[in-house]
N, C-alpha and C positions, 0 to 999 in steps of 0.2 A: 580492328574489329569492324565488321560490316554494320553500317548505320541501320537502325531499326525503323520501321514505319511508325507513324503516329497511331495511337490507340483510339481510333475514330469510333464515336458512339453510334448506336442505332439511329439516334435522331439526326446525326450528320448524314448518314447514308440515305435516310429517307428524304431529307431536304435536298441533297445533291441529286438524287434520282428525279425529284421534281424539277430541278433546274435543267437537267438534261432533256426531260420531256418537253419543257417549255421551249428550249432551244430548237428541238426537232420541229415543233409546231410553228415556230417563227420562220424557220427555213421554208416551210411549206405554205407560208402566208396565212397561217391560222392562229396567230397570236391573240386575236379577239374572239375566238370561237368559244362555244360552250365548254368544249373539252378543256381548253386552256384555263377557263375560269374555275372549273372543277379541280384542276391540278393546283392552282393557286390556293384554293380553299383548303385542300388536303395538306398544304405545306405549313399552315398556321401552327398546328400542334407540334410537329418536329422543330419548328423555329424556336418555340418556347423552351425546348429541351436542350438547345445548343449551349455549350460553354462560351465564354467570351472569345476564347481563341478560335473555336469552331465557327462562331458567327463571322469573325473576320476572315476566316479561311473560305467560307462559302461566298462572301463578297468577292474575294479574289477569283474563285472558281467561276462565278457569274461573269466577271470581266473577261476571263480567259475564253469562256464559251462564246461570248459575243465576237471575239476576234476570229473565230472559225469562219464566219461569214464575210469577213472583210476581204476585199480584193487583194491579191498579192502585191507587195510593195517592192520597189527597188531599194535595197539597203543603202543607207547613207555611208559615205566613206568613213572608215575606222579612224578614230583619233585617240590620243593617249588616255584621255579620261574614260572613254567608252571601253577601251581595251582593259584598263585597270578594273573597271566594274565588272566586265565579263569574266576576268580572272577571279574576281571575288565570288561570282556566281559558281564557278567550278569548285572553289574551295568550300563554299557553303553546301553544295551538293555532296561533296566528298565527306563532310562531317555529319551529314544528315539534318542540316538546318533547312528543311524543305520550304517553309514559309518565306524565309529570307531569300532563298534561291529563286522562288517564283516571283517575288516582288522585284528582284533585280531584272528578271526577264521582261517583266511588264515595263519597267522604267527605260530599258535600253533596247526594246524590241526593234526600233527603227534601224539599228545597226546590224541586225542579224538576218541572213537570208530566210525567207518565209518558211521553206520546208524544214530547215534546221531548227528554226524557232518552234515550230509545231512539234518536232521530234523531241526537243529538249523539254518542252512543257509536258509531253506525254511521259517521258522518262522520270521526271520529278514527281508527277502526280501518282504514277504507279509505285515508285519507291516510297511515297508518303502514305500509301495504303488505300488508294482509290483507283484501282485498275479499270473500273467501268468508265470513269471520266477520262483516264489516260487513253483508252482505246479510240476516243474521238479525235484526239490530237495525233495519234499515230496514223489514223486513216487520212487526216488532212496532210500530213507529211508525205504519205505515199501518193496521194492524188496530185500534189504539187511537183513531186519528183519521182515518177514511177520507175525510173531506172536505177535508183540507189538501193542496193540490197539491204542496207541497214533499215531503211524505212519499210521496205517490203516485208522483211521477216517479222518485225514487231507488229506490223499491221496484221499479218496472218496469225500471229500468236494471240492477238486480242480481239480480232473482229469476229462477227457472227460467222461461223464456219460455212453456212450455206451461202453467204455473200462472198466470202473470200475464196472458196474452193475452186470456182471456175478459173481464176487467175493462176492458182497453183497448178491445177491440172494442165493448163495450157503450156506452162513452162516445162513440166515433166514429160509432156507428150512430144515435145520437139527440143530435146536437150542439146542436140548437136549445134543449135544456133545460139545457145546461151553460154555466157562465161562461167568459169568455175566458181567465181564468187557468188553469183546468183544461184547456181545449182546447189552449192553447199548450204546456203541459208534456206533455200526452198525445201530441200530435203530435211533439214533440221526442223522446219515448221511442220512438214508433212508427217514427221515421226511422232509429233505430239497431237495429231488430229484425233477427233472423236467421230466414229468409233476408231479404235487404234488400228494401225496398219497390220495386215496379215504377214505371215512369213514370206509369201510370194511378193508382197509389196516391198518388204525390206530387201529381198534379193534383187528386185528390179532397181531399187534405189542404189544398191551397191554396184550394179552393172553400169548405171549412169555415171556414178562418181569415178569408177575405175577408168572408164573411157575418157572422162574429162581430165583426170590426173595424169593420163598418159599422153595428153596433147603436148606439143612443143610450146615453148614460151613464145615463139614467134606467132603461133596460131591463137594464142589467148593472152591478151594484154593484162588480164587480172592475176596472172601468176606472180607470186612474190613469196618471200621467205616467211611471211606471216600467214598467208592464206593456205599454202600447201599443207602445213601441219594441221590446220583446221580441217582441211579436206580429208586427210588421212584419219583424223579423229572421228569425223562423221562417218567415214567409210567403215571404220572399226565398229562403231555403234550399230550400223546396219547389219554387218555380219554377225555381231554378237546377239542382236535381237532376233536374228534368223536361226540362231543355234549353231552357226558356223564359227567355232571358236578358234581354230587354227588360222584361218584367214583374218579373223579379228585381231589376233595377236600380231600377225605379220603387218597389218595395217598400222597398229600403234607403233610398232618398231620402225616402220618406214618414216612415220612422222617424227619420231625421236631422232632419227638419223639427220634430219634437217634442223630440228630445234631440240637439243638434248635436255633443256630445262623447262619445256612446256608442261605445266603442272597437270593439265587435263589429260595429256597423253601418259604421263608417269602414273597418275591415279588410275587411269583406265587399264593400263598394262599390269600394274601391281594388283589391282582388284581381280582382274581376270585370272591371274596366276596364283592368287592367294590359296594356300592349302595344297598346291600341286607343284609350284615352281619356287625353288629356294631363293631366287633372285627377286621375288615379288616384294619381300619386305624392304629391300633396298630402294625399289621404285617408290613404294609408299612413304618411306622415310624422307626421300628426296622431295616428294610432292609436299609433305608436311613442312619441311624446312623452308620451302618456297611459298608457304602460306596458301596452299590450295584452298579454294573457297567452296567446299562442299563437305557434307557430313561423313561420307563413306570411307575415305582413306583413314580418318581418325578412328572411325568405328572398327575397321579391320585391325588397325595397329593396337587399339585398346584390347581387342580380343586376343591378339597375338601375345601381348605382355601378360594378360590375365592367364592364358594357358601356360605361360612360362613361369608363373609365380612371381612376376615382377609387379607387385601390387601398387607400389607408389607411382611407377610409370603408367600403369593402367589407370590410376585415378586421374593423373594429369591429362591423359589422352581422352578419357571420358568427358572431362570438363571442356576440352577443346571441341570435341564432337558436338556437345550439347549447345554450343554457340550457334549452330547452323540449323536451318529448317530440315525436316526429314519426317518420315512416317512415324506415327506414334509407337508402332511396334518396335522400331529401332531405338527410339528414345527411351522406351520402357526397358529394353535390354541393357542400354548404357546405364540406366539408374540401378538395374539389378547388379551389374558388375561393380558399380560403385559401392553398393551395399556389401557385397561379398569381399571386395578389396578392403573396405573399412573393417569388416569382421576379422579378416586374416591379419590385419595390422593392429588389432586390439583397440580400435576406436571405442569410445563410450557407446553402450548399447542404444542410447537414444538416437545417435547419429546413424547407426546401422539400420535401425527400424525406420527412421525417416526416409532413407533411400529405398528400402523395400516398399514402403507405402507409396512412394512416388512411382515406382515401377508398376505397381498394380493400378494406381490411378491413371497412368498414361495408357495402359493396355489391360483392361480387366480380364481379357482372355489369356494373359500370360500366366499359365498354370505353373510353369517352371519357377517363376519368381515366388509364387505362393509356396511351392514345395521347398525352395531354398530358404525362405523365411522360416518355415516350420523346422528345418534342420538347424538353423541358427538358434531358435528358441530351445531346441533339445540340447544344444551345446551349453547354453547358459544354465539350463536346469540340471544337467549332469556333467559338470566340467571334468570329472575324473575318468569318465568313460572315453573310449576311443572315438574320436569325432568322425562321423560319416562325411565323405567328401561332398562338396557342393556340385551340383550338376551344371553343365554348360554345353552348348552346341559345339560340333566339330568345325574346323576351318572350312571344310567342303559345304557344310550346312549354312555357315555364315555367308560364304561366297554365293550360294544359290539364292540368297535373299536380297542381294545387291542388284540394282537395275543395271542394264548394259552400260559399260563405261563409268559406272558410278554416277550416272547422270541423273540428278534430281533437281530439275529446274535450274541447272547450273549453266555455266558458260565456259567456253573453251579458252 
């Protein structure tokens, strides 16, 4: 299960915002200015609202922010003790122990290259629920190593768009000079830009990726068995977002020819074919077996089993889907299917009503859930009458509500 971020209070966010503003003023040489004094005064009230854990967390954030203005250091040679503690950092991050992970980075910072250190700090702060602070560390990583595509893409994802857009545009205006690795991540970032890209933009992105994917390995040292499937997945996203569904399907298939178990490609091809291609269910089931980390494959599979009358399997898949982030409308529909599956399996009425209430709470505009709840109450009131069937969307309607590739802040 993916670790969850901390439930950070409004007081934490207000205090952290003040710390970031003070850091900005210190970099500008204005730490003793009237503006800085006003910010410090404004932080008194949120400070009193912090829990003990949040107070310790903001102390750590303050220390991390100060490190942003330190000159880059030459990392010390790795020794067994440092390696063991860095392994402990990765284990803490994997299980979602964000405070411990950050404390280990502070203790062993001298053994980590500065760009990587900033990137890791950003990754943990973002996962912990503070993306605003994370963006400063991602920017630092990119400034220290502007050629690394990992740092570039997270910087683009979190930076002020007006600040980052010139760099992104410069890459996409001269794609022939850029490796596939950088182009893939840059186009992934551009696909999330605000305002969203137009159809013409997505077709231009697809042309750039097509040309890069057709290079020889000798002409592009970034080619490898990991990157090429990612390139085809991104290419498929661009075609799908542009409404070019056949080329999108072909792109996903090309990526799967290289890596048959890549869950993002299985999910994308399965979702694109759901309701029209009988092989789509197999793709989605393979993605689920390989623990795909996004809501949409489980959403489509839950709908498939719901339509087939396999209500116990539908319930299991609804539970799986609801573990992941997703639009409230989709989560509402999952709760609605849960209610209907419980009704069909003769669960106690209180459990059925609870799920219907959750569906309406998540999406008050879900009129179908309200209608199906009324049908259920009619069944309870007149058990001897022939039950009217519950309503549900068709597979084509479900597919139309899924974003290209099933991509919802996911990863390939």
